[in-house]
C-alpha positions as CSV (number, residue, x, y, z in Angstrom):
1,X,39.5,56.7,18.3
2,X,37.2,58.5,20.7
3,X,35.0,56.3,22.5
4,X,31.1,56.6,21.8
5,X,27.9,55.6,23.3
6,X,25.5,53.4,21.1
7,X,21.7,53.3,21.7
8,X,19.6,50.9,20.0
9,X,15.9,51.7,20.2
10,X,12.7,49.8,19.2
11,X,9.1,51.0,19.9
12,X,5.6,51.7,18.5
13,X,5.9,54.4,15.9
14,X,4.7,57.8,17.0
15,X,5.5,61.5,16.6
16,X,8.5,62.8,18.5
17,X,10.9,60.0,18.9
18,X,13.7,61.1,17.0
19,X,13.7,64.5,18.6
20,X,13.3,63.2,22.0
21,X,16.4,60.9,21.6
22,X,18.5,63.6,19.9
23,X,17.5,66.2,22.6
24,X,18.6,63.8,25.3
25,X,21.9,63.4,23.8
26,X,22.4,67.2,23.2
27,X,21.0,68.1,26.4
28,X,23.8,66.2,28.3
29,X,26.6,67.5,26.0
30,X,26.9,64.4,23.6
31,X,27.4,65.0,19.8
32,X,25.6,62.5,17.4
33,X,27.9,61.3,14.8
34,X,25.5,58.5,13.4
35,X,21.9,58.2,13.4
36,X,20.0,55.7,11.3
37,X,16.4,54.8,11.7
38,X,13.6,52.6,10.0
39,X,9.9,52.5,10.3
40,X,7.9,49.3,9.5
41,X,4.6,50.7,8.3
42,X,2.9,47.2,8.2
43,X,3.3,46.9,12.0
44,X,3.7,50.6,12.9
45,X,7.0,49.8,14.5
46,X,9.9,52.2,14.7
47,X,13.8,51.4,15.0
48,X,16.9,53.5,15.6
49,X,20.4,53.3,16.1
50,X,22.2,56.6,17.7
51,X,26.0,56.8,18.1
52,X,27.3,59.9,20.1
53,X,30.8,61.1,21.2
54,X,31.2,60.8,25.0
55,X,34.0,63.5,25.5
56,X,31.6,66.3,26.7
57,X,28.7,64.3,28.1
58,X,28.1,65.6,31.6
59,X,27.0,62.0,32.8
60,X,29.3,59.2,33.9
61,X,28.8,56.1,31.9
62,X,27.0,54.4,34.8
63,X,24.6,57.4,34.9
64,X,23.6,57.5,31.3
65,X,21.1,54.7,31.2
66,X,19.2,55.9,34.5
67,X,19.0,59.3,33.0
68,X,17.6,58.1,29.6
69,X,14.9,55.6,31.2
70,X,12.3,58.3,31.5
71,X,12.6,59.1,27.7
72,X,12.3,55.3,27.0
73,X,9.3,54.9,29.4
74,X,7.5,57.8,27.6
75,X,7.8,56.0,24.1
76,X,7.5,52.4,25.5
77,X,10.8,51.7,24.1
78,X,12.9,48.4,24.2
79,X,16.4,49.8,24.2
80,X,20.0,48.9,24.9
81,X,23.2,51.1,25.6
82,X,26.7,49.9,25.0
83,X,30.1,51.7,24.6
84,X,32.4,51.3,21.5
85,X,35.4,50.5,23.6
86,X,33.8,47.7,25.5
87,X,35.0,44.6,23.6
88,X,32.7,41.5,23.8
89,X,34.4,38.2,24.9
90,X,33.6,35.7,22.2
91,X,33.8,31.9,22.3
92,X,34.0,30.0,19.2
93,X,32.6,26.5,18.6
94,X,33.9,24.3,15.8
95,X,33.9,20.8,14.4
96,X,36.2,19.3,11.9
97,X,35.9,21.8,9.1
98,X,38.6,24.7,9.8
99,X,37.7,27.4,7.3
100,X,35.3,29.5,9.5
101,X,37.2,29.1,12.6
102,X,40.6,29.9,11.0
103,X,38.9,33.1,9.3
104,X,37.4,34.2,12.5
105,X,40.7,33.9,14.5
106,X,42.5,35.7,11.6
107,X,40.1,38.5,11.3
108,X,40.3,39.0,15.3
109,X,44.0,39.0,15.3
110,X,44.3,41.5,12.4
111,X,41.9,43.9,14.3
112,X,39.3,43.5,11.9
113,X,36.9,41.9,14.4
114,X,36.9,44.2,17.4
115,X,36.4,41.4,20.0
116,X,38.5,39.4,22.5
117,X,38.2,35.6,21.4
118,X,38.8,33.9,24.8
119,X,38.3,30.2,24.1
120,X,37.8,27.7,21.2
121,X,35.8,24.5,22.0
122,X,35.3,21.6,19.6
123,X,33.9,18.1,19.8
124,X,37.2,17.2,17.7
125,X,40.8,17.5,18.6
126,X,41.8,18.7,15.0
127,X,42.2,22.5,15.7
128,X,44.2,22.4,18.7
129,X,47.5,23.4,16.8
130,X,45.5,26.3,15.0
131,X,44.2,27.6,18.4
132,X,47.6,27.4,19.9
133,X,49.3,29.3,17.1
134,X,46.7,32.2,17.8
135,X,47.2,32.0,21.4
136,X,43.7,30.9,22.5
137,X,42.8,28.3,25.0
138,X,41.6,25.1,23.2
139,X,39.0,22.6,25.0
140,X,38.5,19.4,23.2
141,X,35.0,18.3,24.5
142,X,34.1,14.9,22.7
143,X,30.9,13.3,22.9
144,X,31.6,10.0,24.6
145,X,29.3,6.9,24.2
146,X,26.7,9.2,22.5
147,X,26.2,11.3,25.9
148,X,25.4,14.5,24.4
149,X,24.0,16.0,27.4
150,X,27.2,15.5,29.3
151,X,29.3,16.8,26.6
152,X,27.1,20.0,26.2
153,X,27.4,20.7,29.9
154,X,31.2,20.6,29.6
155,X,30.8,23.0,26.7
156,X,28.7,25.4,28.6
157,X,31.2,25.2,31.6
158,X,34.1,26.1,29.3
159,X,32.2,29.1,27.9
160,X,31.3,30.4,31.3
161,X,34.7,29.9,32.7
162,X,36.2,32.0,29.8
163,X,33.6,34.6,30.5
164,X,32.1,34.5,27.1
165,X,29.5,37.3,25.9
166,X,29.1,36.1,22.4
167,X,29.2,32.4,21.0
168,X,30.1,31.7,17.4
169,X,29.3,28.6,15.8
170,X,32.2,28.2,13.1
171,X,30.7,25.2,11.4
172,X,29.9,23.5,14.6
173,X,27.9,20.4,13.6
174,X,25.9,19.8,16.9
175,X,22.4,20.7,17.8
176,X,22.2,23.1,20.6
177,X,19.8,22.3,23.4
178,X,17.1,24.9,24.4
179,X,19.0,25.3,27.6
180,X,22.1,26.2,26.1
181,X,20.4,28.7,23.6
182,X,18.4,30.3,26.6
183,X,22.0,31.1,28.5
184,X,23.0,33.2,25.6
185,X,19.7,34.6,24.1
186,X,20.4,36.5,20.9
187,X,24.1,36.2,21.4
188,X,24.7,32.9,19.6
189,X,25.4,33.3,15.9
190,X,25.5,30.3,13.4
191,X,26.6,30.0,9.8
192,X,25.2,27.4,7.2
193,X,24.8,26.9,3.6
194,X,21.9,28.7,2.0
195,X,20.7,25.4,0.7
196,X,18.5,24.8,3.8
197,X,15.9,23.4,4.0
198,X,16.1,22.1,0.5
199,X,19.6,20.2,1.1
200,X,19.4,19.4,4.8
201,X,21.9,16.9,6.2
202,X,25.1,15.3,4.7
203,X,26.9,15.9,1.5
204,X,24.7,19.3,0.6
205,X,27.1,20.4,-2.2
206,X,27.0,17.0,-3.9
207,X,23.3,17.0,-3.8
208,X,23.2,20.4,-4.9
209,X,25.3,19.5,-7.9
210,X,22.8,16.8,-8.8
211,X,20.1,19.3,-8.9
212,X,21.8,21.7,-10.9
213,X,21.9,24.7,-8.7
214,X,22.8,27.9,-10.0
215,X,23.7,29.8,-6.9
216,X,25.8,28.9,-3.9
217,X,25.4,30.9,-0.8
218,X,25.3,31.0,3.1
219,X,23.2,32.3,5.8
220,X,24.2,33.7,9.3
221,X,21.5,33.9,12.1
222,X,20.9,34.0,15.7
223,X,20.3,30.5,17.2
224,X,17.1,29.7,18.8
225,X,15.5,26.6,20.0
226,X,14.1,25.9,16.6
227,X,16.8,24.3,14.5
228,X,18.2,26.7,11.8
229,X,14.9,28.9,12.2
230,X,16.3,31.9,14.1
231,X,16.4,35.5,13.0
232,X,18.7,36.0,9.8
233,X,21.4,38.5,10.1
234,X,23.2,38.2,6.8
235,X,23.1,36.2,3.5
236,X,25.2,36.3,0.3
237,X,25.5,34.2,-2.8
238,X,27.8,33.5,-5.8
239,X,26.6,32.2,-9.2
240,X,27.7,28.8,-10.2
241,X,26.9,26.6,-13.4
242,X,27.2,23.3,-15.1
243,X,31.1,23.5,-15.3
244,X,31.6,23.7,-11.6
245,X,32.3,20.4,-9.7
246,X,31.2,19.3,-6.4
247,X,34.7,20.3,-5.1
248,X,34.2,23.7,-6.8
249,X,30.9,24.3,-5.1
250,X,32.3,23.4,-1.7
251,X,35.1,25.7,-2.1
252,X,33.0,28.6,-3.3
253,X,30.3,27.8,-0.7
254,X,33.2,28.0,2.0
255,X,34.3,31.3,0.7
256,X,30.8,32.8,1.2
257,X,30.5,31.2,4.5
258,X,33.6,32.9,5.8
259,X,32.5,36.4,4.6
260,X,28.8,36.2,5.8
261,X,29.8,35.0,9.2
262,X,32.2,37.7,9.8
263,X,30.0,40.3,8.7
264,X,27.3,38.9,11.2
265,X,29.8,38.9,14.1
266,X,31.1,42.3,13.1
267,X,27.5,43.9,13.1
268,X,26.7,42.4,16.4
269,X,29.8,43.7,18.0
270,X,29.2,47.1,16.6
271,X,25.6,47.0,17.9
272,X,23.9,47.4,14.4
273,X,21.3,44.7,15.0
274,X,17.8,44.8,16.4
275,X,15.8,41.6,16.5
276,X,12.1,42.1,15.4
277,X,10.0,39.1,16.0
278,X,11.9,36.4,13.8
279,X,13.5,39.1,11.8
280,X,16.4,41.6,12.3
281,X,16.8,45.2,11.4
282,X,20.4,45.7,10.5
283,X,21.9,49.3,10.5
């Protein structure tokens, strides 16, 4: 497949933005193959994703950003440029539950996730054989004598050593420090059941059953310093009723978690997400 450039743009809404970006691409020989945009009329904010072919562009890849900078300055844009054949290096963090880790590794191996999974890190030894089967280095980093700070520093070192661009929390049941969040800003994706905040803590599906819920769901979001309060990327649900047991709810929830996490990771890697305050615009 032909490599493309992907521009993500956000700025105050004003006349001429679409024409300016399209004209820039055309003036340098690019061919726009996908263009999506959104205007938030409440805040007068404009968002755009532009994907263009590189075959006939008269600039080197390293020159495109500098050439585009005057256009961005004219409209006070926040923007990013990436290329579709540049694969992100992903580190996966997991605890005991295997379903999201296994699904992420499988989607990577089958080519559904266009990334390079470079390391799996866990505070438990349970998934070493799984990682070995997929050919991914596995780091077991336990919490010793309650020393979470030392454990997290070792996790951080493992991610850095493996050149990780994006961190995926595949049911990693540890709270990340502000320092770790700051090391990968808007590049840590978490998955959790959608019962939050109603059923925080242990045994959420048991307590959901006791409450008689009618929906089981999951939420993928970027991790910030505020626990489970980062910008939401994707959510989904499945209906349940009185006939479903706690085990049924747990299995259904695990299925939704797999799908929602994989969508969020895919969209991030395809440069389809723009953060907007504590929200996201997903193209």
